[in-house]
N, C-alpha and C positions, 0 to 999 in steps of 0.2 A: 358051611355058611355061604350065602351068596355074596358076590362081589359089592352089589349096591349097599347090602347091610354094612359090610366091613368098611366100604368107603363113608358111609353116614357116621359109623363109630369113630373111625380116625378124624373126620372134619369136626365132629362135636367134641372129641377131646381136645384137639387143636385150637378150637376156638376157646374153650373153656381155659386152657394154659395161656392163650394171648391175652385173654380178659382179664385173668387174675394177675399177669406181669404187667399190664397196663395199670392196673389198680394199685399194684405194689409201686410202680414209678411214679404215679400221682401222688401217692402217699408221700414218697419220700422227697419228692421234689416241690411239693406245693409251699407257697410262700406262707410264713407265719406272721400272724398279725397279733397275737397275743403275748404279753410278757413272759409269762412262765414257760413258753415254748423251749426255750434254749436248756432250761433244766430238765425238763421232761424228755428232750431228745438224748442228753447226756445219760439220764437215767435208764432209758432204752438202749442205748449204746453200750453202756456198762452191763446191762442185762445179757446182751447178746453176747458181749466179750466173754462174759462168765459162764455161760452156759456150753 
């Protein structure tokens, strides 16, 4: 395999990982404006802790 193809693969995978990390961080730290969001967050946290 050529180095340019390998470099494109590594760059693509790195971009996907960085984008998914940024999306996850945004989902975790976005301000909640709904009333029921606290109970939803606790449900998710309970589900993650039990899995």
